[in-house]
C-alpha atoms as one frame of an Amber mdcrd trajectory, in Angstrom:
protein
  35.642  39.011   1.790  36.457  38.520   5.476  34.306  35.400   5.824  35.651
  33.952   2.573  39.274  34.426   3.687  38.623  32.832   7.073  36.691  29.947
   5.546  39.492  29.195   3.088  42.097  29.358   5.875  40.183  26.976   8.154
  39.368  24.637   5.257  42.999  24.470   4.196  44.111  23.737   7.763  41.589
  20.912   8.133  42.478  19.498   4.723  46.133  19.585   5.647  45.549  17.654
   8.872  43.492  15.074   6.976  46.340  14.559   4.490  49.102  14.335   7.100
  51.695  11.741   6.260  51.266   8.605   8.320  54.946   8.587   9.215  55.936
   5.982  11.732  56.138   7.232  15.311  59.582   6.860  16.847  61.176   7.416
  20.206  64.515   9.166  20.022  67.025   9.091  22.838  70.194  11.073  23.246
  72.894  12.113  25.680  74.514  15.426  26.563  78.085  15.455  27.841  80.962
  17.826  28.541  83.184  17.907  25.423  86.401  17.756  27.470  85.628  15.520
  30.426  82.920  13.378  28.746  80.935  13.652  31.994  77.129  13.868  31.707
  75.348  17.231  31.971  72.077  16.909  33.906  69.393  19.571  33.490  70.343
  20.603  29.941  67.452  21.668  27.695  66.870  20.250  24.208  64.348  22.232
  22.150  62.927  21.599  18.663  61.205  24.923  17.782  59.395  23.785  14.632
  57.762  20.952  16.608  57.315  22.900  19.867  58.849  19.986  21.783  61.415
  20.061  24.575  63.219  17.613  26.833  65.454  17.869  29.918  68.475  15.629
  30.469  68.482  13.443  33.610  71.302  12.819  36.092  73.066  10.660  33.495
  72.797  13.392  30.852  70.217  11.340  28.944  66.960  12.589  27.420  64.237
  11.228  25.170  61.420  12.325  22.854  58.400  10.061  22.369  56.299  11.839
  19.711  58.722  12.636  16.916  58.310  11.870  13.198  60.506   9.052  11.918
  61.980  11.199   9.160  62.785  14.775   8.351  65.441  17.377   9.146  64.753
  19.809  11.987  66.666  22.544  13.752  67.548  21.586  17.351  68.794  23.889
  20.113  70.705  22.551  23.124  71.414  24.922  26.010  73.026  24.642  29.434
  74.247  27.317  31.830  78.000  27.843  31.516  78.206  26.184  28.087  78.081
  27.328  24.496  74.598  26.853  23.050  74.390  24.318  20.215  72.106  24.957
  17.230  72.185  22.170  14.673  69.995  20.729  11.916  69.380  17.067  12.816
  68.285  14.241  10.526  65.715  12.257  12.533  66.610   9.200  10.478  70.018
   9.160  12.218  69.476   8.560  15.979  73.208   8.896  16.691  72.905  12.591
  15.822  71.079  13.138  19.124  74.276  12.859  21.163  75.727  16.298  21.943
  79.122  17.263  23.379  78.988  20.803  24.796  81.913  23.172  25.189  82.297
  25.200  28.380  82.078  28.978  27.895  82.099  31.819  30.400  80.294  34.120
  27.967  76.586  33.884  27.203  76.076  32.341  23.783  74.252  34.379  21.155
  73.848  31.457  18.775  70.138  31.137  19.364  67.316  29.983  17.155  65.371
  32.784  15.482  61.732  31.942  14.757  60.458  35.316  13.502  61.738  34.682
   9.974  60.290  32.651   7.072  62.135  29.592   8.414  63.629  28.967  11.871
  67.389  29.402  11.743  70.591  29.980  13.672  70.961  33.728  14.204  74.438
  33.655  12.646  72.848  32.433   9.396  70.004  34.946   9.538  70.708  38.079
   7.473  68.333  40.425   9.311  69.403  42.237  12.479  67.774  40.337  15.348
  68.388  40.782  19.075  67.012  38.381  21.677  66.092  39.034  25.288  65.784
  36.011  27.568  63.580  35.560  30.609  66.703  35.738  32.792  67.463  39.173
  31.293  63.903  40.313  31.974  64.211  39.269  35.620  67.683  40.766  36.048
  66.444  44.173  34.825  62.959  44.558  36.357  60.668  47.128  34.794  57.176
  48.583  34.983  56.136  46.920  31.701  57.542  44.703  28.971  58.555  47.446
  26.517  60.399  49.239  29.326  62.506  46.082  29.807  63.237  45.757  26.072
  64.399  49.380  25.768  67.874  48.342  26.966  68.534  46.668  23.606  70.654
  48.824  21.229  68.362  50.445  18.673  65.259  50.030  20.858  63.655  52.758
  22.985  60.200  53.726  24.204  57.651  56.545  24.038  56.299  56.771  27.594
  53.310  58.249  29.363  54.484  57.634  32.908  55.413  54.092  34.041  52.112
  52.542  32.916  52.313  53.153  29.154  55.244  52.413  26.863  55.253  52.238
  23.068  58.161  50.480  21.311  60.521  52.531  19.145  62.948  50.745  16.802
  65.594  52.827  15.052  63.507  55.980  15.492  60.217  54.499  14.207  57.159
  53.733  16.342  53.351  53.717  16.418  52.033  51.837  13.339  55.571  51.466
  12.016  56.439  48.693  14.505  54.609  45.361  14.590  54.151  43.570  17.908
  53.535  39.815  17.713  52.150  37.636  20.490  51.270  33.962  20.006  52.078
  34.515  16.326  49.323  37.143  15.930  49.885  40.832  15.092  48.658  42.819
  18.081  45.864  45.217  17.097  44.811  47.713  19.745  44.602  51.216  18.244
  48.385  51.529  18.412  48.203  54.809  16.466  47.467  56.712  19.699  50.244
  58.447  21.649  48.900  57.223  24.998  48.019  53.697  23.795  50.364  50.978
  25.076  50.438  47.282  24.179  47.951  44.934  25.819  50.209  41.983  26.685
  51.056  40.311  29.993  54.785  40.926  30.536  55.121  37.795  32.701  53.980
  35.546  29.844  57.125  36.259  27.803  59.679  33.439  27.864  61.924  35.381
  25.516  61.563  38.178  22.975  63.002  38.525  19.488  63.501  42.079  18.232
  63.872  42.398  14.481  65.473  45.758  13.708  64.675  47.015  10.219  61.875
  46.608   7.654  60.009  43.309   7.763  57.154  43.751   5.297  58.190  40.537
   3.526  56.889  38.494   6.458  54.336  40.802   8.041  53.050  43.162   5.350
  52.107  46.768   6.118  53.271  48.401   9.372  56.540  46.454   9.816  58.458
  49.471   8.526  60.680  49.899  11.567  60.819  46.337  12.845  59.062  43.665
  14.852  58.716  42.849  18.556  58.091  39.088  18.619  56.970  37.993  22.102
  57.330  34.235  22.485  55.888  31.897  25.068  58.057  29.111  26.448  58.110
  25.576  25.021  55.591  23.003  26.121  56.473  20.998  29.223  58.557  17.867
  28.613  56.641  14.627  28.172  55.035  13.307  31.367  55.655  16.398  33.497
  53.495  18.877  35.390  55.357  22.016  36.367  54.925  25.732  36.938  56.388
  28.964  38.215  55.571  31.743  40.639  56.901  35.250  40.016  56.442  38.050
  42.533  57.991  41.507  42.874  57.560  44.814  44.680  58.887  48.262  43.679
  59.423  51.024  46.221  58.833  54.085  44.018  55.146  53.589  43.254  54.379
  50.537  45.373  54.143  48.394  42.248  53.250  44.817  43.163  53.343  42.160
  40.488  52.432  38.509  40.827  52.106  35.748  38.269  51.352  32.035  38.643
  51.754  29.553  35.777  51.039  25.820  35.540  51.730  23.603  32.494  51.757
  19.901  31.705  52.255  17.310  28.983  50.501  13.939  29.002  51.486  11.795
  26.022  51.597  14.812  23.724  48.492  16.542  25.087  49.838  19.860  26.343
  48.130  22.461  28.499  49.024  25.671  30.282  47.311  28.283  32.461  48.595
  31.605  33.801  47.151  34.377  35.938  48.883  37.723  36.594  48.058  40.851
  38.553  49.833  44.216  38.890  48.904  47.216  40.986  50.628  50.567  41.584
  49.864  53.941  43.118  51.198  57.299  41.852  54.850  57.311  40.846  57.359
  59.674  42.424  59.842  61.977  40.728  62.675  63.800  42.522  60.256  66.748
  42.734  57.394  64.751  44.246  54.539  62.430  43.349  52.637  62.677  40.048
  48.948  62.597  41.054  46.632  59.889  39.728  49.390  58.130  37.776  48.700
  54.711  39.295  47.401  51.691  37.414  46.250  48.108  37.856  46.334  45.184
  35.462  44.672  41.752  35.481  45.563  39.025  32.969  44.538  35.424  32.380
  45.739  33.090  29.641  45.505  29.422  28.788  46.596  26.881  26.194  45.585
  23.409  25.118  47.145  21.506  22.251  48.702  18.413  20.747  52.368  17.637
  20.094  52.352  14.571  17.866  54.320  12.840  15.140  52.509  14.953  12.514
  53.542  18.245  14.144  51.619  20.361  16.628  48.392  22.352  17.025  47.960
  24.751  19.961  44.938  26.839  20.891  45.795  29.920  22.997  43.336  32.280
  24.674  44.004  35.349  26.806  42.265  38.286  28.433  43.968  41.533  29.409
  42.490  44.398  31.411  44.180  47.505  32.735  42.933  50.679  34.396  45.218
  53.699  34.136  44.831  57.031  35.896  45.530  60.253  34.034  46.557  63.612
  35.400  45.500  66.858  33.732  48.579  68.902  34.729  48.518  72.233  36.516
  50.806  73.963  39.040  50.385  76.648  41.677  52.763  79.578  42.120  54.981
  77.472  44.351  55.467  74.972  41.516  53.434  72.217  43.183  51.164  69.983
  41.117  47.512  70.708  41.896  43.993  69.601  40.989  41.566  71.659  38.903
  40.644  73.741  41.946  44.264  74.549  42.827  44.494  72.109  45.766  47.688
  70.122  46.340  47.673  66.378  46.942  48.543  64.683  50.225  50.770  61.589
  50.494  47.694  59.567  51.452  45.999  60.624  48.223  49.081  59.837  46.150
  49.423  56.386  47.723  45.742  55.561  47.325  45.493  52.626  44.916  41.921
  53.586  44.012  42.195  55.502  40.756  40.577  58.911  40.447  39.170  60.475
  37.294  40.027  60.911  34.473  41.191  57.381  33.663  41.311  54.719  30.988
  39.718  51.271  31.074  41.367  49.032  28.470  40.397  45.435  27.708  41.786
  43.021  25.166  40.708  39.446  24.410  42.569  37.167  22.028  42.204  33.648
  20.634  44.930  32.135  18.449  45.232  28.733  16.809  48.850  27.915  15.919
  49.866  24.765  14.096  52.723  23.272  12.118  51.645  20.198  10.168  54.119
  17.919   8.392  52.728  17.651   4.868  54.518  15.522   2.312  58.198  16.443
   2.383  57.487  19.902   3.780  55.447  21.550   6.510  52.566  24.023   6.720
  52.521  26.596   9.525  49.135  28.199  10.138  48.017  30.909  12.558  44.367
  31.927  12.894  43.609  34.835  15.212  40.709  36.751  16.728  41.080  39.908
  18.844  38.595  42.178  20.571  39.954  45.489  21.840  37.996  47.959  23.965
  39.367  51.334  25.032  37.260  53.546  27.279  38.168  57.043  28.472  36.228
  58.177  31.547  36.229  61.860  32.474  34.172  61.993  35.694  32.427  59.669
  38.128  28.800  58.937  37.278  29.182  60.061  33.681  29.254  57.846  30.630
  32.227  57.068  28.434  33.898  60.161  27.076  35.466  57.961  24.386  34.852
  54.289  23.612  36.836  52.645  20.803  35.684  49.096  20.125  37.439  46.965
  17.499  37.254  43.371  16.264  40.105  41.832  14.264  40.199  38.493  12.410
  43.449  37.285  10.874  45.137  34.324   9.227  48.703  33.511   8.244  49.777
  30.423   6.269  53.353  29.468   5.327  54.474  26.313   3.521  58.143  25.310
   3.798  59.383  22.977   1.081  61.951  20.250   1.640  65.495  21.563   1.548
  67.280  20.421  -1.606  71.017  20.940  -2.144  70.956  23.783   0.383  67.945
  25.514  -1.202  64.995  26.068   1.193  61.932  27.754  -0.401  58.953  29.122
   1.571  55.669  30.533   0.270  52.937  32.177   2.301  49.681  34.121   2.357
  48.126  36.244   5.088  45.065  38.395   5.597  43.290  40.516   8.151  39.902
  42.142   8.663  39.191  44.827  11.309  35.817  46.310  12.230  36.083  49.335
  14.553  33.246  51.267  16.184  32.811  54.295  18.398  30.476  52.858  21.021
  28.422  55.038  23.394  31.109  57.703  23.668  30.498  61.440  23.881  33.574
  62.185  21.760  34.809  60.876  18.416  38.373  61.356  17.279  38.161  58.937
  14.339  35.120  57.588  12.449  33.810  54.039  12.495  35.864  52.092   9.961
  36.635  48.734   8.387  39.966  47.531   7.004  40.715  44.574   4.783  44.211
  43.334   4.034  45.663  40.516   1.943  49.216  39.587   1.037  51.334  36.791
  -0.368  55.080  36.167  -0.517  57.751  33.809  -1.838  61.115  33.368  -0.122
  64.144  31.218  -0.794  67.316  30.643   1.212  70.510  29.007  -0.018  73.047
  27.666   2.482  76.664  26.770   1.825  79.286  25.781   4.406  80.048  29.353
   5.495  77.658  31.439   3.405  73.927  31.963   3.150  71.915  33.929   0.640
  68.216  34.725   0.763  65.744  36.600  -1.394  62.039  37.272  -1.212  59.186
  39.099  -2.918  55.761  40.082  -1.563  52.536  41.686  -2.799  50.073  43.425
  -0.434  46.623  44.923  -0.841  44.827  46.990   1.800  41.446  48.722   1.805
  40.175  51.192   4.434  36.542  52.267   4.574  35.642  55.191   6.869  31.968
  55.702   7.741  30.219  59.072   7.467  29.161  60.626  10.781  27.524  63.911
  11.784  27.842  64.991  15.411  30.198  66.862  17.744  32.804  66.085  15.085
  31.860  65.565  11.442  33.420  62.796   9.368  33.036  62.325   5.653  32.828
  58.853   4.153  36.080  57.622   2.618  37.326  54.568   0.770  41.060  54.218
   0.229  42.818  51.327  -1.485  46.548  50.687  -1.323  48.724  48.021  -2.933
  52.463  47.552  -2.972  55.237  45.146  -3.941  58.172  44.751  -1.538  61.327
  42.670  -1.644  64.392  41.705   0.372  67.904  40.386  -0.236  70.211  39.064
   2.461  73.670  37.575   2.830  75.723  36.158   5.701  79.317  34.962   5.829
  81.118  33.147   8.647  84.824  33.899   8.338  85.518  31.391  11.089  83.832
  30.062  14.205  84.218  33.418  15.966  83.840  36.098  13.263  80.809  36.642
  11.006  79.177  39.228   8.776  75.575  39.856   7.734  73.924  42.322   5.371
  70.351  42.926   4.350  68.680  45.186   1.785  64.925  45.471   1.784  61.912
  47.545   0.938  58.780  47.943   3.030  55.574  49.924   3.035  52.961  51.230
   5.433  49.421  52.220   4.558  48.124  55.335   6.382  46.095  54.505   9.491
  42.599  55.770  10.184  43.800  58.560  12.493  46.089  59.954   9.798  43.381
  59.713   7.138  40.301  60.886   8.997  40.953  62.450  12.444  38.762  65.421
  13.232  38.693  66.298  16.895  40.526  66.900  20.143  43.044  64.247  21.102
  42.649  64.779  24.837  45.694  62.814  25.933  48.068  64.931  23.847  46.303
  68.328  24.123  45.874  69.050  20.431  43.182  69.202  17.741  44.059  66.676
  15.008  42.915  66.914  11.395  43.424  63.942   9.059  44.185  63.933   5.349
  42.252  61.483   3.140  44.714  62.025   0.265  47.750  60.553   2.042  49.851
  58.020   0.129  51.492  54.892   1.572  54.938  55.245   3.112  57.679  53.449
   1.161  60.908  52.411   2.863  64.226  51.368   1.315  66.776  50.242   3.886
  70.236  48.723   3.924  71.962  47.481   7.066  75.085  45.493   7.772  76.910
  44.262  10.854  80.009  42.388  12.001  79.932  39.990  14.958  82.797  38.480
  16.912  82.553  36.009  19.768  85.035  33.761  21.494  85.283  32.387  25.003
  86.084  35.772  26.559  84.819  38.496  24.203  81.560  39.170  22.409  81.348
  42.219  20.129  79.162  43.541  17.347  78.900  46.724  15.335  76.388  47.581
  12.667  74.865  50.490  10.807  71.714  51.201   8.819  70.381  53.708   6.298
  66.630  53.997   5.771  65.069  56.185   3.053  61.321  56.643   3.512  59.256
  58.269   0.794  55.922  59.871   1.759  56.751  59.802   5.479  53.625  60.845
   7.416  53.836  63.226  10.374  51.739  65.915  12.010  52.512  69.612  11.601
  51.375  72.543  13.732  49.480  74.938  11.448  49.578  77.811  13.980  45.781
  77.778  14.076  43.761  77.410  17.307  40.404  75.663  17.395  37.852  75.803
  20.192  36.274  72.706  21.745  34.122  72.655  24.920  35.232  76.168  25.809
  38.975  75.447  25.488  41.318  76.309  22.638  43.682  73.703  21.182  46.489
  74.029  18.643  45.591  72.413  15.318  47.864  69.699  13.951  47.434  68.494
  10.372  48.783  65.214   9.002  51.168  65.868   6.101  53.928  63.884   4.401
  57.426  64.399   3.011  60.431  62.230   2.301  62.629  61.247   5.256  66.082
  59.813   5.863  67.000  57.824   8.982  70.454  56.442   9.693  72.377  55.233
  12.689  74.519  52.600  14.286  74.390  50.044  17.088  77.334  48.490  18.877
  77.902  46.168  21.802  80.967  44.856  23.623  80.945  42.226  26.348  84.139
  41.247  28.155  84.372  38.125  30.296  88.106  37.868  31.075  87.505  35.381
  33.902  84.481  33.340  34.907  83.345  35.751  37.615  83.705  39.103  35.791
  81.168  40.268  33.197  81.515  43.743  31.654  78.732  44.648  29.223  78.541
  47.790  27.057  76.000  48.883  24.440  75.701  51.999  22.284  73.020  53.180
  19.866  72.552  56.335  17.798  69.802  57.387  15.386  69.619  60.525  13.264
  66.429  61.331  11.341  65.716  64.246   9.005  62.964  65.481   6.745  64.556
  65.493   3.281  62.237  68.269   2.082  62.535  70.732   4.983  65.929  69.494
   6.286  64.456  69.623   9.812  64.707  66.767  12.282  61.835  64.319  12.681
  59.932  64.272  16.010  60.304  61.662  18.762  63.794  60.484  17.787  65.678
  58.991  20.765  68.901  60.485  22.042  72.154  58.576  21.644  72.578  56.093
  24.483  75.557  54.352  26.089  74.881  51.670  28.703  77.608  50.082  30.833
  77.211  47.282  33.353  79.907  45.571  35.440  78.745  42.310  36.976  80.589
  40.177  39.547  79.442  36.546  39.405  80.975  34.600  42.333  80.710  30.844
  42.746  78.947  30.253  46.074  78.271  26.783  47.410  74.587  25.885  47.416
  73.741  28.586  44.881  73.957  29.194  41.153  73.818  32.284  38.976  74.826
  34.629  41.811  75.711  38.185  40.793  76.328  41.725  42.006  76.175  44.422
  39.354  76.640  48.169  38.960  75.438  49.932  35.850  75.608  53.409  34.364
  73.167  54.544  31.682  74.331  57.595  29.726  71.763  59.479  27.645  73.266
  62.187  25.474  71.758  65.589  24.719  69.129  65.534  21.997  69.321  68.866
  20.168  68.187  67.556  16.757  64.475  68.184  17.281  61.364  69.053  15.318
  59.995  72.620  15.367  57.354  71.865  18.032  59.789  69.956  20.295  62.301
  71.223  22.822  65.898  70.024  23.081  66.541  67.570  25.924  69.593  67.764
  28.176  71.824  64.749  28.627  71.844  62.817  31.895  73.398  59.804  33.617
  71.601  57.212  35.765  73.200  54.891  38.326  71.779  51.376  38.686  72.742
  48.357  40.778  71.412  44.871  41.457  72.126  41.679  43.345  70.665  38.223
  42.902  71.158  34.497  43.361  69.469  31.153  42.849  69.304  29.085  46.021
  69.168  25.292  45.863  66.479  24.501  48.448  66.624  20.786  47.720  67.893
  18.440  45.048  64.966  19.297  42.789  63.833  22.675  44.073  65.402  26.111
  43.631  64.356  29.724  44.090  65.740  32.910  42.514  65.952  36.059  44.648
  66.946  39.512  43.396  67.036  43.192  44.344  67.501  45.801  41.623  67.790
  49.573  41.933  67.274  52.104  39.115  68.215  55.785  39.226  69.749  55.269
  42.671  70.979  58.883  42.883  67.396  60.107  42.353  68.415  62.110  39.300
  65.832  64.643  38.040  65.656  64.274  34.253  63.390  64.380  31.222  63.672
  61.543  28.743  63.319  62.950  25.234  60.619  60.401  24.355  58.558  61.078
  27.472  55.203  62.632  26.703  55.559  64.503  30.014  58.679  66.344  28.800
  58.546  70.165  28.489  56.661  71.470  25.482  54.219  68.554  25.305  51.887
  69.053  28.270  50.885  72.681  28.120  50.040  74.983  25.231  50.295  78.037
  27.519  53.628  77.249  29.204  56.089  75.389  26.920  58.504  74.950  29.839
  55.942  72.892  31.768  57.139  69.340  32.253  57.045  66.416  34.674  60.235
  64.523  35.463  60.676  60.826  34.809  60.558  58.325  37.663  63.002  58.876
  40.510  64.793  56.293  42.648  63.176  52.854  42.429  64.229  49.610  44.120
  62.574  46.337  43.116  62.542  43.164  45.254  61.599  39.956  43.496  61.449
  36.166  43.564  61.048  33.522  40.891  60.049  30.052  42.038  59.900  27.293
  39.421  58.375  24.052  40.682  57.591  20.556  39.469  54.568  18.620  40.713
  54.903  15.461  38.660  57.694  13.800  36.739
């Protein structure tokens, strides 16, 4: 089945390229000017997402594209600092349409192109709730990993295991209920584990789209809570060779991060290479260092491809490796953290970048072929992916792997977009995936060896009027999981489970005027149980419990409705929205009260069970920009989740959060983008907890940052920034921290380790151009 699916996908891609329309190659030129003064705007960016092509305006505001098709309608995005972003569908048969007059705006435009939908579109005309995070935002709010940076978005939070590991949470849902995309491929890396993060280089992200709400229509099973779509930047403009250097240092755990990227474009042949390295010693809380909590990470990625009149084809490859230390917590009578023998740790030990045992060694390799081929009057987007994930747990020096999970994943995704006719834009698609997972040379087994096969197909249509859009879609999915029998330290019975489901979505948007808009979306989604939920039988060391799976679990079924209002003018940007999500057969683990012995220790037994659940909440944001140099940003999110059968709260639901940031942005000669900011993050008390959780107290964190972009020469600039988090060194437990009380020790429920204390990050970003 796997080989047949892959063969058909590759054959269809090759056939498509052979049948590409021989449309005449044209060179399109345009000009970007100020709408009021008519003066040219040099350095503006013109981006055509469906062709992966970009251009930069010169000193006269002029730009050109050399490898565009002579016909067709494509969405174009024009952006320039201090101006309202333009998103417009352009007819390539009308060259005059490539002249743009931009309106000055002191507020950052949110009219950005969304690509993580069946067809690229202006966000105002996209019915699903999508938030975007730019590279500038990622730099302005430095973090220990990518998910940590994204957790500032309303509705998004993170399950953490210290600074090294973060799992995304969207509207209270995480683990296999959130899909992470990178290079168009669904990331597969045993994301069912509590202490399993995502294996993606944070420096490679040009911007991130966060789809909040069910997205099974596009991505099948697992997109129950939403999607994190990590997007690389556009290819370099024609005839250029350019790059960037990013470097930062954090005081709390000595985190050093460096990344170097180089990319070029020679007559439509595009290429890119990036190397990144991060290293940190133990992080410090207000009560002291957390022993052996350091980590290191090494990443390499590259791309080669073609941007031509028939579309584009890009081949991406990447390798990711991280080593993470783990601490098996214990305290002496004085409350100090100690090793197994009761010895405390010195500062030299805590600042030693050589990791001690136990630790994890995680490796991930990925190859992805992405293409969009103009075929007839439409276009075919294809993504073929291969991933190899290895996760080793090492208990002691000189010993073998305590646990070694080794998985191989092959995937394909094909979408054909028909020519828009009278505002109707249909899209059809198919996708499939095959995973082969082994326990390799490990002493322990938590889950059996297994194979999964998945297939799905969908149809989607969108209708656009002047101020209204309507969309509808339907999808069918089939998934099969085969667990292999195993007799050993843990026994596993053979299992074969098959799941199929039909999902659908309806959406509507209305633009009352240029400033005020409304969007609503109703959709269903499903999630097949993962292998851990179906077949676990052993000690999950990282979470200190004995897990027992349930082979009779049914798929989760979600029915969600959300709606939001958005308002934006030159001085104010505001949005408010709410959601209600009913999930039937919600899967969770329950403490049976039983203890089971393993290797001389006793662990509480947790069984996977399911009931119906109800999640609801709201997200709101307000940004005020009364004058050009004052920026006041506020964001609020709240999620409430209950078990409809027991009326108890669901576990790992984030506390309500209110974030405020006041930023002063002075105009300084010889610089651009200068700012000084002060922020307050308010996390409310979380008392709505599951029976095995403890309530978390509320807390407030003080943050501040300063940054600027210096113009070193006419063509060279450098961005410098300093950012401080938790400047008052507040001692607190985040409710989603796995080090919070009640989660680390079965003997002492009050045992907990605080989150990271005061941390100041110094950083630079140096873009450069070698050839133009």
